[in-house]
N, C-alpha and C positions, 0 to 999 in steps of 0.2 A: 595682143592677146598672149598671155603666159602659157607656155607649154604645160600640158596637164601633169606630166611627170615631175616638173619643177614644183608646180602648185601642190601636188599630193605627197611629195617626199617628206617624210617625218623621221625623226630619230626613234627607232624602235629598240627597246631594251627588254621586252617581254615577248616571248615566242610561244605560239601554240604548238601542240604536238603533231600537227598535220605534217606529213612527210613532204619533202621537197625533192623533185626529180633531179637527177644529176644533169640531165639535158639543160635544165634551167640554169644551173651553175655554169655550164659551158657557154650559154648565151650571155651571161653576165661577164665572163672573162673575154668573150668575143667583143663586147662593147668596149672594154678597156683597150683591147688591141686595135680598135678602130680610132682611138684617141690620137690627137697630135702629139708629137714629141720633138724636142729640139734636134735639128738636123736629121729628122726622121730616123733616130737611132733605134726606136722600138725595142728598148732594152728591158722590158718588163718580164717578170717571171711570177708565178703564182703557186703557193703551196695551199692545197685545199685539205682541210681537216673535216672528216665526217664521223669517224669512229669515236666513241665516247672516251676510249683510252687516250687517243691523241688530244682531244679537247681537255681532258684532265691533266695531261702532260703540259699543255700550253698554260693552263691555269696555274699549275705548280711553278712554272718558269717565270711567271709574272711577279712584279713587285707586289708586296702585301696590300698596299692601298689601291692597286689596280685590279685586284681579284674581285670582279663583279660577276654575279651568278649567271648573267646572260651569256657569258663566254662559254659556259658548260652546257647551257640549255638550248642554245641555237642549234638547229639541225646541221648547219655547216658553219665553218669559220674559214674565211679566205685570208691568207697572209700575202698581200701584194708586195712585190719587191721590185727594185730596179738595180741593174748592174752598173756600178759606178765607173767601171772601166770602159763602158760603151756609151754612156750618157754624159753629155756635157752639162746638163742641168737636171740632175737626178731628182731633186725634191719637186721641181716643177713638173717634170715628166710623170712622176708617180702620182702627184696630186691630181693632175688633170685626168689621168687614167682612172683613179678612184672615183672622181666625179662622174665620169662616164658609166662606171659600174653602178653608182647610186641611181642614175637615171634609168638604167635597164632594170635594176632591182625593182624600182617603183612601177615601171611599165609592166612587169610580170606579176604585179600584185603581191610582191614580197616586201619585207622590211629589213632594214639594217641600221647601223649606227657607226660613225667613225669612232673607234676605240683607240685613242691616242696611245702611242708606245714611246716611253722615254728612252734615251740613248743607251743607258746602262741596261735597262730592261730588254732592249732589242738585242743586245749582245748575248744575253742568257737565252732568249728565244731562238736566236740563230744557232747557238750551240746545241740546243735541245733538238732541233730539227735538221741538223747538218746543212745549214744554209751557209754558203761561202762568205768569207769576211768582206769581200768587195761588193756586197749587196746592201742597199739601204732599205730599212724597214721603218715606216712612219706610223702605220696604223694596222689594226685588225678589223676585219669586217665580218661580224656574226650575221648570218642570213637565215631567215625563216619567215613563216607567216606570222603576222602580228597577233598577239593575244588580246590586243585592245583595238577598239575602233577609234583611230586618231583622225581629227578633222583636218581638212585641207587648209592650206594657208589662204588668207583673205587679203583684200586690198587694205584693210585696216592695219596690216603689218607694214605696209609700204610707207616710207618716210621721205617725202620729196625734199625735205630740208637737208638731206645728206647728199644732194646733187649740187655741185658747184660749177656753174657755167662760166667758162673763160678764166676764172681764178678762184682760189679758195676763199 
């Protein structure tokens, strides 16, 4: 039986104007901090943007083709980071923490999307928000209540042909 948060998680790119309590953002970050990390480094850090001026600043720091409206319209944007000097596997550590965040976001009835950040773009964002050079930034997580009613995943999306028993 698939966990309901996995089944209901969708990529949300349109947010309602319903406010999101800060306490829910803390619960989302707590889920990330409960994630596994290589050698238990727990090297994550999180920049949380709530003010419109900060979201506008983020938007301006992004590459032109990355400037999507939902970055500015989401009630919150979290910038998940990992300290490269403390993590032996920073990309893996940050990726699994973000997945934990997605599960908690869904569990709380909120929506988000993995907004990929290119390496050059990450450097500009890090400068704009005083993020130290030794941190990795892979994605932005806009967070809010979905403006659309998105359907849950169904078994029709499952592809058993992608399972290879014993050899490819």
